[in-house]
C-alpha positions in Angstrom: -9.9 0.5 -12.0 -10.1 2.6 -8.8 -7.8 5.6 -8.4 -6.2 6.6 -5.1 -6.0 10.2 -4.0 -3.4 10.7 -1.4 -2.8 13.9 0.7 0.5 14.3 2.5 0.7 16.8 5.3 3.9 18.4 6.5 3.2 19.2 10.2 5.4 20.5 12.9 5.5 18.4 16.1 3.2 20.9 17.8 0.7 20.9 15.0 0.7 17.1 15.0 0.1 16.9 18.8 -2.7 19.5 18.4 -4.4 17.5 15.7 -4.0 14.1 17.6 -5.3 15.8 20.8 -8.4 17.2 19.1 -11.6 15.3 18.6 -11.4 15.9 14.8 -10.1 12.3 14.1 -12.4 10.6 16.7 -11.3 7.7 18.8 -10.3 4.4 17.3 -12.8 1.6 18.0 -10.1 -1.1 17.8 -6.7 -1.6 16.4 -5.9 -3.8 13.4 -2.6 -5.6 13.2 -1.4 -5.6 9.6 1.7 -6.8 7.8 2.7 -5.3 4.4 5.3 -7.0 2.4 6.7 -5.2 -0.6 8.2 -7.1 -3.6 10.8 -6.1 -6.1 12.9 -7.7 -8.9 16.6 -8.2 -8.2 17.5 -5.3 -10.6 14.7 -3.0 -9.2 12.8 -2.9 -12.5 9.4 -2.3 -10.8 10.4 0.9 -9.0 12.5 2.1 -11.9 9.3 1.9 -14.1 7.2 3.5 -11.4 5.4 0.4 -10.0 5.1 -1.1 -6.6 3.8 -4.5 -5.5 2.6 -5.2 -2.0 0.7 -7.9 -0.2 -1.1 -6.6 2.9 -2.2 -9.3 5.4 -4.8 -8.7 8.1 -5.5 -11.9 10.0 -6.2 -14.6 7.4 -7.0 -12.0 4.7 -4.4 -11.2 2.1 -4.7 -8.4 -0.6 -2.2 -7.9 -3.4 -1.9 -4.3 -4.5 -0.1 -3.0 -7.6 0.4 0.7 -7.8 1.6 2.8 -10.7 3.2 5.9 -9.3 2.3 9.4 -10.3 4.4 12.5 -9.8 5.9 12.8 -6.3 3.9 15.8 -5.1 1.8 16.5 -2.0 -1.5 15.6 -3.8 -1.4 13.0 -6.5 -3.5 10.4 -8.2 -2.2 7.0 -9.2 -3.6 3.8 -10.7 -4.1 1.0 -8.3 -5.1 -2.7 -8.7 -6.2 -4.6 -5.6 -6.8 -8.4 -5.7 -7.7 -10.7 -2.8 -5.3 -13.6 -2.9 -4.6 -16.8 -0.9 -1.4 -16.6 1.1 1.6 -14.3 1.1 3.1 -15.0 -2.3 2.4 -12.6 -5.2 0.0 -13.8 -8.0 1.5 -12.8 -11.3 -0.9 -13.9 -13.9 -3.2 -12.4 -16.5 -5.0 -10.4 -13.8 -1.9 -8.4 -12.9 -0.9 -5.3 -14.9 2.7 -6.2 -14.2 2.6 -9.1 -16.7 1.6 -6.9 -19.6 4.3 -4.4 -18.6 7.2 -6.9 -17.8 6.2 -10.2 -19.4 5.3 -13.6 -18.0 8.9 -14.4 -17.0 8.7 -11.6 -14.3 10.3 -12.8 -11.0 10.0 -10.9 -7.8 11.2 -11.5 -4.2 10.3 -9.9 -0.9 12.2 -6.7 -0.4 11.0 -5.6 3.0 8.1 -6.0 5.4 6.3 -3.4 7.5 4.3 -4.2 10.6 1.4 -1.8 11.2 -1.1 -1.2 13.9 -3.9 1.0 12.6 -7.4 2.1 13.9 -10.2 -0.1 12.5 -12.7 2.7 12.7 -13.5 6.0 14.4 -16.3 7.2 16.6 -17.0 10.7 17.8 
């Protein structure tokens, strides 16, 4: 199972503008339109146990991601399971770690959706 390493930066507005204005990040080749829908149980059991469930859609591609949270610090590692799926509904079967944690009767519903435009690549 892959692990994710995430770095969060706390920048002043001036530092952010300086970073974005530099050539350090390069120029995006193109922008991807993505939709990320997060799912939760009606009693918020997933987040209470440190899990999140997301389906990210880019065009006709859909990827389900389950994350097990680590400590809320600036640099942390957490377990992550990504599975390509068909459509926008979660697949909660034997391939999902949520079934072993919560049982086969687990029911989730869409909690919120985020619309994202992100660079598809960089060039210097």
